[in-house]
C-alpha positions, -999 to +999 in steps of 0.1 A: -689+492+299-687+485+262-709+508+241-735+491+220-752+502+188-776+487+162-771+479+125-804+476+106-805+466+069-842+474+069-852+438+059-882+433+036-898+401+048-916+376+026-952+388+022-942+423+033-936+456+016-908+482+014-932+507+031-937+483+061-899+477+063-893+514+065-920+519+092-904+490+111-870+507+109-883+539+125-901+519+152-870+497+158-848+528+161-871+544+187-870+511+206-832+510+205-831+546+216-852+538+247-829+509+255-797+530+255-782+521+222-756+547+212-763+547+175-785+533+147-769+526+114-782+513+081-762+504+050-761+508+013-770+477-006-784+477-042-804+452-062-814+431-032-851+422-028-848+417+009-830+450+018-848+484+017-819+507+026-805+514-009-813+551-007-793+553+025-793+590+032-831+591+027-836+563+052-813+580+077-834+612+075-866+591+080-852+574+111-836+605+125-869+623+123-886+595+142-861+597+171-846+624+192-813+615+209-797+584+193-770+590+167-782+579+132-759+571+103-746+549+076-727+517+081-720+524+054-720+545+023-700+527-005-680+557-016-669+544-050-706+545-061-707+583-055-690+616-061-677+627-028-693+661-033-727+645-036-722+627-003-710+659+014-742+676+003-764+647+014-748+644+048-744+681+052-782+683+047-787+656+073-765+674+098-784+707+093-816+689+100-804+668+129-773+686+143-748+665+162-765+632+155-752+621+121-726+594+115-710+586+081-693+552+078-674+548+045-667+516+026-651+507-007-672+476-017-698+480-044-727+469-022-740+450-051-730+427-080-711+439-111-742+444-132-759+466-105-726+484-098-724+494-135-759+507-134-751+527-103-718+541-115-725+542-153-690+528-156-667+504-138-636+524-147-634+539-112-605+526-093-611+511-058-575+522-050-588+558-052-609+552-021-584+570+002-583+600-020-621+601-022-622+600+017-597+630+018-618+649-007-649+643+014-631+655+045-620+686+027-656+695+018-667+691+055-637+710+067-644+738+041-606+742+037-607+754+001-585+725-011-610+714-038-619+749-050-655+740-044-677+749-014-702+722-005-736+737+002-749+721+024-718+703+038-692+730+045-685+730+082-709+701+089-704+682+122-706+647+107-687+619+124-666+600+098-658+563+102-639+539+081-654+505+075-638+473+064-636+435+064-599+433+057-567+451+069-569+477+042-596+498+060-577+493+093-546+509+079-565+538+064-585+545+095-553+545+116-535+568+091-563+593+091-570+591+129-606+580+124-628+554+142-628+520+126-657+495+122-651+459+112-677+438+095-672+407+116-709+399+116-705+383+082-667+384+074-649+374+106-616+361+092-593+392+094-609+407+126-580+402+150-554+412+125-573+443+115-577+454+152-540+448+159-529+469+129-554+497+136-544+501+172-506+497+166-504+522+137-531+547+149-522+584+145-542+608+167-561+635+148-584+664+154-613+640+151-600+613+175-573+612+202-572+574+208-582+544+186-618+534+187-628+500+174-663+488+166-671+452+156-702+438+141-719+410+161-751+391+154-775+385+183-806+364+182-820+365+217-852+349+229-866+336+262-849+303+256-822+288+234-846+268+212-867+298+203-836+318+195-823+291+172-855+292+154-854+330+150-818+328+136-829+305+108-844+334+088-810+351+085-793+318+078-817+311+049-812+346+035-774+342+038-773+309+019-796+324-008-772+353-012-741+331-013-757+309-040-766+339-062-804+339-053-810+369-030-845+369-016-868+386+009-862+376+045-880+343+049-900+330+079-881+308+103-878+271+096-872+246+124-840+226+119-828+246+089-791+245+098-792+208+102-810+203+069-780+218+051-758+188+059-723+190+075-707+211+048-734+237+046-737+239+084-699+244+087-700+272+062-728+290+082-709+284+115-678+300+100-692+331+084-716+337+113-691+328+140-693+363+155-728+356+168-748+349+200-779+328+196-798+318+227-817+327+258-805+356+281-778+337+299-762+322+268-763+356+249-747+373+279-719+348+280-712+349+243-712+387+242-689+388+272-665+363+256-664+382+223-656+415+241-629+399+262-613+383+231-613+414+210-612+443+235-635+463+212-648+497+223-682+492+208-704+464+195-726+469+164-755+445+170-770+430+139-801+408+138-824+402+109-855+386+125-887+379+105-912+389+132-909+425+142-921+420+177-896+392+182-869+414+169-877+442+194-878+416+222-844+403+211-830+439+214-845+442+248-828+410+260-795+421+243-795+454+261-802+438+294-773+414+288-749+443+280-760+463+310-759+435+335-726+416+333-738+393+361-760+375+335-729+361+319-716+345+351 
């Protein structure tokens, strides 16, 4: 059975607060743990009114403290924003607090626009092509192999599971070369999914961390008791995505009936494309769509994403999703 995990961007809903979003994150993670999800990830985004996970390592600590068995981590940390030593110390601390439960997915995107990126980094002189070297430096701190001449404290010897993230074939090549698990952001950037999986599996080199290739893919799920209700729930994320694409990021808005149709053919086609790796519907439809995606890609793990305005509806969606994943007969 394909493993399933949860990606939570810790959405701040319209009329809500960051404090409530963080409380919901802990509650959602506990719910996911009870449903058998393998891991809970959050991601580094900056300067976005609707996302409360900017201080990613702090949020991970908050969620890990609220749970007991589920793996908790970053999907991901945008390494060009940070000195590798600082990340080694942060995640070494998390590993000391929650041993054997911490994941660290690494990406090379800024997680923001250029203005915010400059504020984060103080300079834009850093080279995105240095990402592989930064990953190696981070690995060295965790391995405590002396290659850097610095001992990360905390960090040295930490049992942190490293992943490479990507939405192109670059990350696939790097993950394969380093023998690390690979996660593809198909939940919002599906175009290179199949090419990246093929390259990763074909060129994978076994390592001390991983003997065989392991692919995770992002997949949106909006599940409800019937198809119409699920379509309504999905409209919140659709609105937020259009706002982001048009340069007006906003808090997660309440659902709007008929929103997709209101965009016209061109707008609806854009949404259908970028959110093509999605299942929206009642239990049977969700089960069929998930089964079709797994059959097409052969992924080892699904990273479920679902930004839903109402917290109770979001938890119910996760319950229905877990049932669909555990009971293949629903897809028949």
